[in-house]
VOGU-3710 file (C-alpha; in Angstrom, 3 decimals, decimal comma):
1> mrwiesgrgi> 19,795/145,184/-274,504  19,930/144,922/-278,275  22,536/143,800/-280,755  22,272/144,466/-284,444  23,231/141,609/-286,683  24,812/141,804/-290,095  25,490/138,300/-291,288  27,564/137,095/-288,359  28,999/140,464/-287,409  27,627/143,622/-285,883
11> vivalvgivv> 26,533/146,715/-287,720  28,505/149,585/-286,263  26,134/152,305/-285,143  27,722/155,703/-284,668  26,490/158,437/-282,390  27,540/161,691/-283,933  27,618/163,613/-280,743  26,070/166,723/-279,331  26,203/169,846/-281,453  26,767/173,099/-279,606
21> gggllvggad> 26,895/176,433/-281,361  27,386/174,730/-284,706  30,291/172,513/-283,614  30,770/169,113/-282,031  30,890/169,171/-278,257  34,514/168,337/-277,585  35,299/171,081/-275,089  38,020/173,660/-275,152  41,737/173,527/-274,572  43,126/170,557/-272,699
31> vavadsesdd> 44,330/171,692/-269,293  46,700/169,184/-267,709  45,862/168,201/-264,142  48,315/166,078/-262,170  47,070/162,548/-261,686  48,151/160,339/-258,863  51,006/157,965/-259,452  51,202/154,680/-257,624  53,277/151,550/-257,683  52,256/148,768/-260,006
41> pptleigqtt> 49,534/146,599/-258,459  50,371/143,086/-257,268  50,150/140,165/-259,654  46,868/138,252/-259,560  45,716/135,255/-261,572  42,682/133,004/-261,250  43,259/129,373/-262,190  40,997/126,345/-262,569  40,768/123,007/-260,815  38,249/121,620/-263,312
51> tgniflageq> 37,282/122,427/-266,896  35,880/125,942/-267,052  35,072/126,109/-263,310  32,057/123,911/-264,098  31,050/121,653/-261,222  28,267/119,194/-260,452  25,897/119,624/-257,535  27,393/118,087/-254,425  30,974/118,798/-255,471  33,008/121,368/-253,569
61> prvaietdap> 33,833/124,197/-255,992  37,522/125,039/-255,900  39,265/127,928/-257,641  43,030/128,464/-257,674  44,501/131,900/-256,913  48,075/133,026/-257,554  49,338/136,398/-256,310  52,328/138,040/-254,679  49,997/139,981/-252,374  49,756/138,839/-248,730
71> svswtvhdhr> 46,011/138,176/-248,946  42,953/138,483/-251,151  39,382/139,442/-250,436  36,683/137,834/-252,550  32,944/137,657/-253,134  30,598/135,287/-254,937  27,268/136,556/-256,304  24,524/134,693/-258,125  22,877/135,822/-261,358  20,375/137,939/-259,435
81> grlldngttp> 23,106/139,952/-257,721  22,703/138,172/-254,359  25,850/137,827/-252,250  26,305/134,144/-251,418  29,771/133,985/-249,909  32,757/136,199/-249,240  35,931/136,314/-247,240  39,519/137,437/-246,862  42,102/134,709/-247,338  45,858/134,815/-246,620
91> vdgevtleps> 48,031/133,850/-249,583  51,561/132,517/-249,712  52,064/132,663/-253,454  48,999/130,566/-254,191  45,845/129,409/-252,480  42,662/127,515/-253,350  39,342/129,185/-252,571  36,403/126,961/-251,645  33,226/129,061/-251,805  30,021/127,629/-250,359
101> lndvghytlr> 27,797/127,002/-253,375  25,177/124,383/-252,656  22,643/124,947/-255,421  22,527/124,587/-259,187  23,231/127,979/-260,713  25,617/130,456/-262,307  27,970/132,493/-260,139  30,491/135,313/-260,453  33,674/135,271/-258,374  35,447/138,606/-257,865
111> vrtagdgqpa> 38,878/138,714/-256,278  40,856/141,707/-255,057  44,301/141,852/-253,525  44,588/143,291/-250,034  47,434/145,340/-248,632  48,966/148,745/-249,219  48,996/150,460/-252,583  46,971/149,963/-255,720  44,964/146,695/-255,622  44,747/144,185/-258,430
121> taqttlavlp> 41,375/142,718/-259,331  40,194/139,746/-261,346  36,955/137,902/-261,878  35,675/134,699/-263,377  32,459/132,721/-263,534  31,442/129,338/-262,157  28,553/126,991/-262,835  27,000/124,216/-260,797  25,072/121,744/-262,967  22,655/119,063/-261,766
131> addfdnddpf> 24,237/115,768/-260,693  21,270/113,562/-261,568  22,710/111,191/-264,204  20,321/112,747/-266,722  20,711/111,088/-270,138  18,827/113,078/-272,749  17,725/110,998/-275,730  15,517/113,694/-277,294  17,424/114,744/-280,451  15,483/118,022/-280,653
141> fgmstqfnag> 18,096/119,440/-278,283  21,138/119,776/-280,520  24,356/121,752/-280,484  26,586/123,074/-283,255  30,175/122,395/-282,263  33,661/122,717/-283,712  35,670/119,898/-282,250  37,195/119,802/-285,737  38,983/123,017/-284,700  40,675/121,343/-281,747
151> wdhelmdvma> 38,211/121,900/-278,925  39,075/120,229/-275,631  37,295/116,857/-275,521  36,530/117,419/-271,831  33,827/119,783/-273,069  31,918/116,699/-274,218  31,424/115,776/-270,563  30,070/119,267/-269,897  27,728/119,020/-272,888  26,409/115,674/-271,673
161> sagvasvred> 25,801/117,101/-268,197  23,957/120,022/-269,793  21,616/117,643/-271,618  22,834/118,036/-275,191  21,469/115,081/-277,177  22,678/115,657/-280,740  25,754/117,326/-282,193  26,439/118,934/-285,584  30,034/118,615/-286,810  32,107/118,631/-289,994
171> sgwsriersr> 35,626/117,987/-291,165  35,975/119,551/-294,606  36,241/117,469/-297,770  39,773/118,606/-298,591  41,071/117,292/-295,256  39,698/113,817/-296,005  40,522/113,383/-299,706  44,071/114,575/-300,241  44,649/112,524/-303,380  41,975/111,593/-305,883
181> gaydfspsde> 39,847/108,657/-304,797  41,709/108,084/-301,504  39,760/108,910/-298,330  41,442/109,203/-294,942  38,958/110,058/-292,191  41,515/110,069/-289,391  41,302/113,887/-288,985  37,621/113,557/-288,051  37,712/110,099/-286,443  39,311/111,519/-283,314
191> ymtalqdhgf> 36,328/113,660/-282,342  33,578/111,754/-284,173  34,464/108,602/-282,242  34,641/110,514/-278,962  31,216/112,041/-279,629  29,846/108,563/-280,314  31,380/107,244/-277,089  29,612/110,021/-275,180  26,284/108,897/-276,638  25,561/111,914/-278,837
201> drlyilaygn> 23,461/111,561/-281,960  25,686/112,994/-284,711  24,951/115,147/-287,750  27,840/115,267/-290,237  28,139/118,271/-292,561  29,314/117,417/-296,067  31,329/120,444/-297,210  33,389/122,301/-298,660  35,423/122,483/-301,878  38,509/120,487/-302,887
211> dlydsensgy> 41,238/121,954/-305,093  41,965/118,481/-306,525  38,927/119,061/-308,752  38,983/122,849/-308,969  40,548/123,906/-312,248  39,787/127,538/-311,455  41,586/127,300/-308,090  38,681/129,189/-306,509  39,402/128,320/-302,891  38,176/126,297/-299,941
221> ftipyteayr> 34,543/127,468/-300,064  34,029/126,858/-303,781  30,709/125,251/-304,683  31,472/122,377/-307,127  30,724/123,903/-310,514  31,375/121,184/-313,101  29,786/117,782/-313,560  33,061/116,049/-312,678  33,530/118,244/-309,601  29,987/117,485/-308,413
231> qafgnfstaa> 30,449/113,763/-309,046  33,644/113,819/-306,969  31,727/115,516/-304,146  29,083/112,787/-304,389  31,791/110,135/-304,162  33,209/111,789/-301,044  29,711/111,923/-299,531  29,213/108,216/-300,185  32,564/107,433/-298,583  31,574/109,504/-295,533
241> vdhygdvgvv> 28,255/107,749/-294,880  29,932/104,377/-295,433  32,752/105,202/-293,036  30,410/106,578/-290,374  27,836/103,833/-290,660  25,959/104,843/-287,526  25,654/108,522/-288,464  22,018/108,959/-289,378  21,979/112,552/-290,662  24,095/114,484/-293,151
251> eiwnepnldt> 23,743/118,089/-294,269  24,800/119,192/-297,741  27,015/122,279/-297,416  26,669/125,202/-295,025  24,992/128,500/-295,931  25,290/128,173/-299,717  23,257/131,373/-300,091  26,067/133,529/-298,651  29,246/134,380/-300,521  31,147/133,722/-297,295
261> fargptgtdp> 30,640/129,988/-297,847  29,664/129,766/-301,529  32,338/131,005/-303,897  33,728/130,132/-307,272  32,183/130,504/-310,736  28,620/129,716/-309,600  28,777/131,429/-306,212  25,444/131,596/-304,401  23,317/130,609/-307,410  20,546/128,375/-305,966
271> aayaellaat> 20,352/126,430/-309,242  24,025/125,462/-308,867  23,344/124,245/-305,339  20,357/122,262/-306,659  22,709/120,571/-309,136  25,010/119,654/-306,246  22,050/118,104/-304,401  21,052/116,205/-307,546  24,539/114,701/-307,774  24,882/113,924/-304,068
281> ypaiqgsren> 21,485/112,660/-302,883  21,268/109,608/-305,213  24,868/108,691/-304,384  24,136/108,675/-300,648  20,828/106,858/-300,984  22,416/104,291/-303,254  24,864/103,456/-300,487  22,665/103,816/-297,366  18,933/104,389/-297,558  18,618/105,007/-293,819
291> vtvlggaaav> 20,476/108,335/-293,931  18,452/111,545/-293,605  19,783/114,109/-296,077  19,292/117,771/-295,185  19,292/120,407/-297,897  19,274/124,174/-297,843  21,270/125,154/-294,749  20,602/128,762/-295,758  20,928/131,750/-293,436  19,413/135,209/-293,455
301> ndtvdtertf> 21,034/137,319/-296,162  21,348/140,977/-295,212  22,447/141,927/-298,719  19,035/141,202/-300,261  15,888/143,273/-299,901  13,152/141,146/-298,352  10,441/141,619/-295,765  11,129/138,159/-294,369  13,840/137,195/-291,919  14,980/134,335/-294,136
311> ddgwwrglle> 16,312/134,376/-297,698  13,006/133,636/-299,431  14,293/134,554/-302,883  17,127/132,034/-302,668  14,778/129,328/-301,370  12,343/130,008/-304,197  15,154/129,644/-306,717  16,236/126,361/-305,124  12,706/124,951/-305,224  12,136/126,070/-308,816
321> adgaeymdam> 15,340/124,203/-309,737  13,781/121,019/-308,274  16,052/121,056/-305,238  13,285/119,645/-303,009  13,472/116,330/-304,896  16,948/115,716/-303,511  16,518/116,220/-299,771  14,585/114,516/-296,984  14,239/117,640/-294,856  15,051/121,325/-295,093
331> sihlyrdept> 17,654/122,867/-292,819  17,663/126,586/-292,143  19,584/129,101/-290,024  17,132/131,527/-288,438  19,388/134,267/-287,044  17,570/137,415/-285,905  17,704/140,105/-283,214  14,892/138,708/-281,058  13,421/135,180/-280,748  10,189/136,093/-282,512
341> gfardlsdlr> 8,566/135,523/-285,896  9,497/131,841/-286,195  5,958/130,562/-286,777  5,363/133,086/-289,568  8,646/132,407/-291,352  8,385/128,638/-291,145  4,766/128,693/-292,295  5,818/130,746/-295,328  8,650/128,324/-296,099  6,330/125,332/-295,848
351> emtrdhtdgq> 3,841/126,956/-298,205  6,627/127,612/-300,715  7,663/123,953/-300,692  4,155/122,549/-301,144  4,067/123,879/-304,695  7,041/121,643/-305,508  6,376/118,567/-303,354  2,845/117,519/-304,364  1,372/119,531/-301,506  3,425/117,822/-298,796
361> alpiwvtelg> 5,733/120,166/-296,898  9,139/118,812/-296,000  10,211/118,613/-292,340  12,232/121,592/-291,104  15,375/121,444/-288,983  16,992/124,574/-287,561  20,683/123,722/-287,680  21,991/127,111/-286,543  20,570/129,812/-284,318  22,001/131,637/-281,342
371> wpatptspgg> 22,707/135,021/-279,821  26,102/136,498/-278,972  27,238/137,852/-275,629  29,680/140,451/-276,868  30,941/143,136/-274,474  30,957/145,708/-277,270  27,160/145,730/-277,602  25,006/148,378/-275,912  24,505/147,330/-272,313  27,546/145,103/-272,040
381> eqtadqarhl> 27,981/141,373/-272,393  24,242/140,555/-272,518  24,628/137,124/-270,974  21,164/137,357/-269,395  19,587/138,079/-272,781  21,440/135,147/-274,312  20,055/132,782/-271,654  16,525/134,165/-272,028  16,614/133,929/-275,812  17,889/130,365/-275,581
391> vqsharlgaa> 14,837/129,207/-273,624  12,350/131,321/-275,573  13,653/130,155/-278,961  13,474/126,481/-277,979  9,900/126,914/-276,754  8,792/128,801/-279,853  10,566/126,561/-282,357  9,075/123,517/-280,658  5,672/125,148/-280,957  6,341/125,897/-284,648
401> gverfywytf> 6,891/122,213/-285,427  10,666/122,218/-285,897  11,999/118,665/-285,645  15,465/119,541/-284,371  17,246/122,671/-283,173  21,037/122,955/-283,045  22,089/125,935/-280,940  25,052/127,876/-282,342  27,372/127,443/-280,580  28,594/125,659/-277,466
411> rdptfadgdt> 31,969/127,386/-277,107  33,460/130,582/-278,450  36,207/129,962/-280,997  39,749/131,104/-280,388  40,119/134,774/-281,215  41,712/135,674/-284,517  45,227/137,087/-284,345  45,220/140,444/-282,605  41,551/140,239/-281,613  40,163/140,706/-278,115
421> pqtaearylg> 36,607/140,562/-276,759  36,442/144,295/-277,542  37,259/143,921/-281,238  36,082/140,425/-282,172  33,027/139,859/-284,338  29,877/138,658/-282,602  30,356/135,137/-283,970  33,394/134,818/-281,708  31,267/135,408/-278,609  28,131/133,294/-279,053
431> glvrgpdnpr> 29,053/130,256/-276,990  27,495/128,983/-273,801  31,072/128,803/-272,552  33,896/131,192/-273,387  36,854/130,462/-275,622  40,290/129,281/-274,515  41,835/132,758/-274,613  39,031/134,756/-273,006  40,194/137,019/-270,145  37,464/135,550/-267,894
441> gantprpglv> 39,104/132,135/-268,213  39,165/129,257/-270,681  35,803/127,506/-271,142  34,208/129,478/-268,311  30,411/129,352/-268,315  27,865/131,942/-269,250  24,403/131,743/-267,640  23,126/130,142/-270,844  24,932/126,904/-269,976  22,908/126,477/-266,784
451> ayatmtrqls> 19,757/127,634/-268,586  20,320/124,897/-271,182  20,815/122,238/-268,502  17,624/123,357/-266,775  15,611/123,493/-269,999  16,548/120,018/-271,210  15,482/118,482/-267,923  12,158/120,291/-268,069  11,245/119,744/-271,727  13,039/116,614/-272,945
461> gaefvenast> 10,563/114,158/-274,454  7,650/116,588/-274,182  5,377/117,524/-277,080  3,975/120,980/-277,678  0,283/121,312/-276,752  -0,745/124,960/-276,988  0,309/128,502/-276,222  -1,222/131,760/-275,026  0,040/135,318/-274,731  -2,104/136,763/-271,920
471> pvqqyifadg> -1,578/137,689/-269,176  1,946/136,359/-269,816  3,599/134,263/-272,512  2,660/130,598/-271,978  4,011/127,613/-273,928  2,550/124,328/-272,721  4,272/120,980/-273,277  3,188/117,487/-272,248  5,059/114,240/-271,670  2,272/111,737/-271,127
481> ddrtqvlwad> 0,219/113,038/-268,214  2,975/115,410/-267,066  2,554/119,013/-268,141  5,107/121,806/-268,093  4,437/125,422/-268,943  7,185/127,824/-269,979  6,247/131,318/-268,799  7,776/134,750/-269,301  6,750/138,396/-269,666  8,456/141,540/-270,920
491> ertdvtvhtg> 7,590/143,298/-267,647  7,254/141,677/-264,234  3,663/140,571/-263,770  2,007/139,001/-260,727  -0,407/136,221/-261,685  -2,773/133,755/-260,054  -2,349/130,126/-261,074  -5,514/128,058/-260,762  -4,751/124,466/-259,853  -6,089/121,728/-257,647
501> epvtvtgmlg> -2,731/120,135/-256,888  0,771/121,188/-255,827  2,936/122,691/-258,564  6,694/123,040/-258,926  8,215/126,323/-260,073  11,680/126,037/-261,621  13,668/129,166/-262,372  15,592/129,741/-265,590  18,810/128,637/-263,878  17,401/125,698/-261,980
511> eqtrleprdg> 16,250/126,829/-258,520  13,011/125,065/-257,538  10,060/125,883/-255,286  7,060/123,663/-254,545  3,818/125,561/-253,964  0,678/124,230/-252,266  -2,619/125,659/-253,556  -4,859/127,556/-251,164  -8,480/127,461/-252,284  -7,256/126,255/-255,681
521> evyltvgpdp> -4,731/129,074/-256,189  -1,002/129,750/-256,052  0,711/133,012/-256,979  3,734/133,876/-259,083  5,739/136,770/-260,401  6,527/136,210/-264,073  9,206/138,374/-265,666  11,831/138,452/-268,423  13,593/135,330/-267,113  11,548/132,314/-268,274
531> iylggnvsdi> 10,308/129,960/-265,565  8,842/126,462/-265,733  5,568/125,585/-264,059  5,151/121,856/-263,550  1,730/120,403/-262,760  -1,845/120,426/-264,008  -3,041/124,016/-264,308  -6,523/125,025/-265,423  -5,893/128,746/-265,952  -3,556/131,664/-265,306
541> tagapvsvtg> -5,067/135,077/-264,603  -3,585/138,504/-263,972  -3,097/139,819/-260,452  -2,534/138,270/-257,038  -3,770/138,978/-253,494  -0,202/139,131/-252,208  2,629/141,430/-253,272  6,184/142,455/-252,506  7,869/145,774/-253,332  11,540/146,436/-252,786
551> pvesngqaph> 13,298/149,786/-252,376  15,080/151,026/-255,492  16,861/153,988/-253,981  20,156/154,580/-252,225  19,360/157,257/-249,674  21,557/156,040/-246,847  18,645/154,820/-244,724  18,071/151,245/-243,553  16,236/149,673/-246,503  13,029/147,689/-246,053
561> itvtaddlgd> 10,876/145,644/-248,403  7,113/146,192/-248,245  4,878/143,107/-248,247  1,094/142,921/-248,449  -1,565/140,233/-248,254  -5,298/140,439/-248,837  -7,654/137,892/-247,282  -5,109/135,093/-247,048  -5,678/134,060/-243,447  -4,334/134,949/-240,047
571> svthrigget> -0,690/133,999/-240,529  1,121/135,006/-243,719  4,904/134,589/-243,661  7,266/136,207/-246,144  10,776/134,753/-246,470  13,386/136,710/-248,421  16,932/135,465/-248,157  17,651/135,000/-244,482  14,926/137,398/-243,329  11,313/136,524/-242,475
581> ttvdgetags> 8,277/138,401/-241,257  4,745/137,301/-240,423  1,801/139,604/-241,013  -1,926/139,379/-240,641  -3,588/138,142/-243,806  -5,241/141,495/-244,456  -2,446/143,918/-243,597  0,844/145,217/-244,926  4,210/144,774/-243,306  7,885/145,266/-243,947
591> ipvpsshrdr> 10,996/143,163/-243,884  14,610/144,358/-243,817  16,483/143,937/-247,057  18,665/140,873/-246,407  22,372/141,540/-246,037  22,951/139,467/-249,172  21,146/142,149/-251,192  22,344/145,331/-249,518  24,530/147,763/-251,434  23,714/145,953/-254,662
601> agiavdivsv> 20,949/146,220/-257,214  19,382/142,843/-257,844  16,248/140,723/-257,653  14,883/139,443/-254,342  12,695/136,322/-254,268  9,886/136,196/-251,703  8,483/132,786/-250,725  5,092/133,417/-249,138  3,532/130,822/-246,843  0,065/130,678/-245,319
611> dgapvarlet> -0,194/128,650/-242,120  3,202/127,138/-242,933  2,400/126,041/-246,508  4,161/127,916/-249,373  1,591/129,458/-251,718  3,540/132,092/-253,647  6,890/132,794/-255,256  7,193/136,515/-255,899  10,022/138,729/-257,133  10,936/142,371/-256,676
621> pvgaptarlg> 13,855/144,562/-257,710  15,885/145,885/-254,782  18,607/148,490/-254,637  19,562/151,418/-256,819  21,790/150,641/-259,811  25,124/152,180/-258,856  28,619/152,559/-260,274  31,668/153,720/-258,357  34,231/154,639/-260,962  37,921/154,138/-260,441
631> epgefagltv> 40,590/151,478/-260,687  39,058/149,082/-260,068  35,495/150,208/-260,686  32,617/148,821/-258,632  29,296/148,164/-260,360  26,008/147,033/-258,843  23,262/146,707/-261,423  24,539/149,566/-263,573  26,528/149,011/-266,749  28,768/151,923/-267,736
641> etsnpgegwf> 30,308/151,931/-271,202  32,460/154,269/-273,235  32,584/154,502/-277,008  35,475/152,465/-278,338  37,797/154,772/-280,301  39,187/151,786/-282,192  37,526/148,938/-284,045  34,876/148,022/-281,484  31,508/149,529/-280,742  31,386/150,144/-276,996
651> seandvgtah> 33,870/149,324/-274,261  33,187/147,991/-270,785  34,483/149,339/-267,519  37,574/147,157/-267,452  38,697/148,756/-270,719  39,152/152,185/-269,134  42,804/153,116/-269,329  43,428/150,893/-272,360  43,415/151,529/-276,092  39,741/150,526/-276,124
661> safnattrdg> 38,609/153,580/-274,148  39,439/157,275/-274,189  38,733/157,524/-270,440  41,364/156,992/-267,750  41,085/156,048/-264,082  42,724/158,508/-261,720  42,166/160,258/-258,371  41,098/163,756/-257,444  41,501/164,988/-253,884  42,030/161,428/-252,686
671> rqcwrsdita> 38,979/159,960/-254,418  38,936/157,726/-257,436  37,219/158,740/-260,653  37,169/158,386/-264,417  38,624/161,306/-266,334  37,221/162,244/-269,714  39,402/163,141/-272,690  37,966/166,064/-274,606  40,627/165,717/-277,292  39,156/162,326/-278,306
681> ggpgnslhld> 35,796/163,738/-279,390  32,742/161,528/-278,899  34,565/158,552/-277,332  36,067/160,837/-274,712  33,129/163,030/-273,734  30,247/160,666/-272,966  29,336/157,698/-270,787  26,556/155,277/-271,758  24,489/153,818/-268,912  22,189/150,796/-268,751
691> iphghldage> 20,175/149,210/-265,957  18,806/145,647/-265,910  15,619/145,403/-267,947  12,600/146,066/-265,745  14,567/146,979/-262,629  12,773/150,335/-262,585  9,147/150,672/-263,657  8,699/152,519/-266,927  6,942/155,867/-267,087  7,907/157,205/-263,666
701> drlvsvsyyd> 10,293/160,011/-262,769  13,789/158,768/-261,946  16,712/160,498/-260,285  20,310/160,186/-261,446  22,895/161,300/-258,893  26,353/162,017/-260,294  29,370/162,796/-258,136  32,112/164,668/-259,951  35,224/166,671/-259,284  34,509/170,299/-260,123
711> gtggeigiqy> 37,952/171,193/-261,389  37,198/172,917/-264,682  34,656/174,988/-266,523  32,005/173,533/-268,806  28,942/171,403/-268,164  27,558/167,906/-267,630  24,367/167,090/-269,528  22,126/164,052/-269,627  19,974/162,323/-272,257  17,681/159,370/-271,619
721> dgtetdtawg> 15,093/157,020/-273,056  11,754/158,631/-272,186  8,152/157,606/-272,704  7,487/160,405/-275,209  10,829/160,387/-277,004  13,816/158,086/-276,966  16,165/161,100/-276,852  14,689/162,972/-273,885  16,778/165,769/-272,394  17,314/165,741/-268,630
731> gsvaldgtdq> 19,079/169,068/-268,216  22,647/169,999/-267,378  24,765/171,326/-264,539  27,449/173,974/-264,892  31,022/173,303/-263,829  32,486/176,202/-261,860  36,083/175,093/-261,339  35,831/175,123/-257,517  38,300/172,229/-257,085  35,753/170,421/-254,930
741> wrthtftlss> 33,854/167,168/-255,087  30,194/167,836/-255,808  27,061/165,728/-256,309  24,336/166,723/-258,743  20,998/164,944/-259,110  19,203/165,027/-262,457  15,481/164,325/-262,715  14,437/162,128/-265,631  10,771/162,917/-266,154  8,605/160,013/-267,364
751> aelrdglgpg> 11,613/157,770/-267,880  11,136/154,649/-269,997  14,678/153,235/-269,668  14,056/150,326/-272,024  17,117/150,566/-274,303  15,607/153,186/-276,591  18,415/155,759/-276,556  20,645/155,566/-279,616  21,575/151,996/-280,540  20,220/150,523/-277,310
761> hdvrlvfdgg> 21,088/152,456/-274,142  19,048/153,887/-271,270  20,987/157,029/-270,296  23,865/159,047/-271,713  26,015/161,497/-269,756  27,717/164,090/-271,954  30,606/166,285/-270,824  31,605/169,693/-272,094  34,951/170,067/-270,396  35,196/173,746/-271,187
771> ngdvcigsit> 38,890/174,338/-270,585  39,668/170,912/-269,148  38,490/167,366/-268,558  35,745/166,119/-266,243  36,294/163,452/-263,564  33,269/161,328/-262,549  33,331/159,488/-259,221  29,987/157,701/-258,975  26,584/157,377/-260,634  23,340/156,152/-259,073
781> igseaappfp> 19,920/155,741/-260,720  16,868/155,270/-258,515  13,653/156,655/-257,121  15,402/159,045/-254,728  18,591/161,074/-254,760  21,685/159,226/-253,605  23,700/160,556/-250,658  26,256/163,148/-251,777  29,956/162,537/-251,831  31,648/163,977/-248,736
791> astgsasdap> 32,672/167,588/-249,141  36,082/168,265/-250,587  38,762/169,718/-248,384  39,466/172,145/-251,191  42,831/170,625/-251,991  43,497/169,541/-255,528  46,218/167,152/-254,445  45,952/163,492/-255,308  46,353/161,744/-251,989  45,887/157,973/-251,699
801> vattsdgptn> 42,298/156,799/-251,586  41,078/156,104/-248,046  38,427/153,397/-248,003  36,600/151,068/-245,716  35,055/147,910/-247,065  32,632/145,176/-246,079  33,814/143,185/-249,079  35,807/143,810/-252,207  32,794/144,774/-254,275  31,498/147,517/-251,996
811> ptvtpttepa> 34,231/150,014/-251,138  33,089/153,250/-249,542  34,982/156,485/-249,191  35,852/157,392/-245,638  34,647/160,986/-245,181  36,911/163,483/-243,521  34,266/166,194/-243,332  30,499/166,345/-243,565  28,960/167,168/-246,939  28,460/170,855/-247,441
821> asdtttstpg> 25,063/172,063/-248,608  26,612/173,953/-251,492  28,181/170,729/-252,778  24,807/169,174/-253,605  22,690/170,370/-256,519  19,566/169,139/-258,255  17,882/169,741/-261,576  14,266/169,111/-262,495  13,360/169,897/-266,105  9,818/171,138/-266,455
831> tagsdvspsp> 8,959/168,436/-268,975  10,781/165,559/-270,555  13,000/166,861/-273,281  13,190/170,392/-271,897  15,870/172,269/-270,028  13,591/174,418/-267,904  14,761/174,724/-264,310  12,522/175,229/-261,291  12,854/178,345/-259,222  15,717/177,992/-256,764
841> tgpdvtstag> 14,552/177,136/-253,263  17,778/177,842/-251,474  21,519/178,164/-251,817  21,944/174,405/-252,319  20,043/174,426/-255,617  21,704/175,615/-258,801  20,275/176,276/-262,221  20,806/173,644/-264,888  20,780/176,080/-267,796  24,519/176,262/-268,392
851> pgfgsvmafv> 26,214/178,372/-271,047  26,817/175,512/-273,477  23,712/173,354/-273,144  21,260/176,237/-272,793  20,940/176,400/-276,583  21,929/172,835/-277,290  20,983/171,044/-280,466  21,403/167,266/-280,225  22,147/165,392/-283,386  21,970/161,606/-283,075
861> allatghvvw> 22,638/159,742/-286,306  22,022/156,020/-286,456  24,033/155,114/-289,510  22,745/151,563/-289,664  19,158/152,699/-290,267  19,593/156,174/-291,666  17,423/157,468/-288,820  18,268/161,014/-287,802  16,767/162,802/-284,817  17,151/166,542/-284,320
871> rse> 16,273/168,323/-281,115  16,562/172,075/-280,747  16,061/174,097/-277,596
//
């Protein structure tokens, strides 16, 4: 999924709805329908037994639960959606859960109270890091931190376990010099000493202004603007390097090209910053010659018009003012949407400096770069993208010759007053662990933490050798005779690895597989999650003689995974989860989808062995992305968002029923659903859907099954990201007001589903409530139609929900009657973007050309880019 950066925030992209008959589609009069009322749910809180639920391999993970319910049911899934452990545990006020987690990885714990009435739900994340006494001394792997803001020092232990080698910190000049000429470093000694004790190499930022020397009273971020002010800053800098005698690197200011951090009479003028360097560099060098002084520290500036993704105009002004004479290396902040373009930008910057440094380019350090995991972005929290970008950016910056890279940041800051994850700027959500007031728990890990720990162990001390882009992205590093390749691909690709010796495959989050070559070959699936290939490899070519294909539908039948092998011998064994099957080396076979993957969309890993020796590690998507909407909602590989009617962009499922969403959870005829709010306009009449990248192959027809309560007039329409247009039209279904549960299946012809719809979604459901609101019960996207909801009894009463469950994440409605044929409808537009219905083939098929959408004109305005798309039918 994509996020759009503006400085450190997010550009708000508005979707200006569906236009029907010249007006916005907001439906007709609001008809009140009685919702169910239930007692308040039990209390439920998840506590911690260790910082952030972060454990080391070999430790027993323990999570504290407090509730006034008699028991809780719980599940633990890994990052691929695989169920690892679950249970139901009695509770007498509080209890400690001890899930079985034996491997390094990132895990999600979901807890639900059991008993009568409305349940309470909660979730948190856990991480298991390697327990190998790894001590990383490669300073390339740095981290921007803010222990100066009061971070818990126990996070230093977590950073060390993750393999962080160097840390970038500051204190602020005005906190150190409170009276002229008197320096008290006690505010920074507390954390600077602790960082030293943990063995981190430390970079100390020399910044910001000090009102003792500011006659204009311009504020904390004022760039020193007089000779006396600059000399005072130089004196402070000298005192700092003298006080911290073992600190080897200092950085002059932070982002002086942005008015956020460079204010006062001179503001962002690069010549004024050059004067500050000229006053500071000689003072530092006169005190300690062994200190590396970084200059620049400039970020991308979205307020200037440039084709580059760095502020080239500001850098040119700095160099023309002789700024390069007063720095040992250039520091730069390379924020961008995707981890690409580094080599081009850094080559351009080096060429610019050569004109001012006698042809010798200065070393480059990247002292800030990272990606946020904000829940208000299209597609949800984007933690998988953050982890992927982390690995890819380290590989590419290493290849581009960057000397050090400080990821920004390790932990989210505390939210500003009144902020929540739904309203906070992206800079509040860029950490590898969450902030102290995050609803998921203080300091709880994102997948990026485990990805960082895995990466440092794979690449520490290694030098870049070469890279290639076919058939997959390959970045090759060497540490002596040991070679490691970092591999990834936008789409899952099976490859043949040519090698004469065993190789080790390490996943992005640390799982390892050793493969033995057969006739000089092993086989891999390479996808969006980077993997590490350790060993001497002569070549990587496209294709493999063995394959695995999982079912991506939810048709109610027993699911099987198809496996094939071509000329691999007489005994080929496929092992997926706890299931195995052995097939002849030239035939196809099938294997049941393991119970750990059933009822969930995720990725299954197939370890293929020939005559007992593992030769392949393959991957396949399994399961249809599904959402069961209610309170609580249940989501398996499908993200469902609503437009935030307040300050945020989009809202996640757990925001339904709050001020951050116009939708409300309720029941209709005993079944849970989300009710739209036609009076709220756009935020109340559409749902935005996203599947994991690559879960469904692009370009094929896909079916979207929607169960809904037919209690009003109007229509449900669907838009999607297609191969021919990113605003393809998938038809609509009329609402007849039958007071029954119905299931309709839309056909998405030639579906791309690669985040192309609007600001970055795959599918959009739009509701014209007619004379009332629409209530949606479930949504499934796959290769076949999902089973229909059981037929309604015809009663509009709101009886309690009757469910059976094999775990808290997979509730299923207990049917009281069989589905009626008339309750299931389908639509198949003739072509993508059309609303042409096929001829009816029976009474169970209804036309999709409803009264409102039949002449629909969709108007999607992307305000951030000025891009406007009109579609008229």
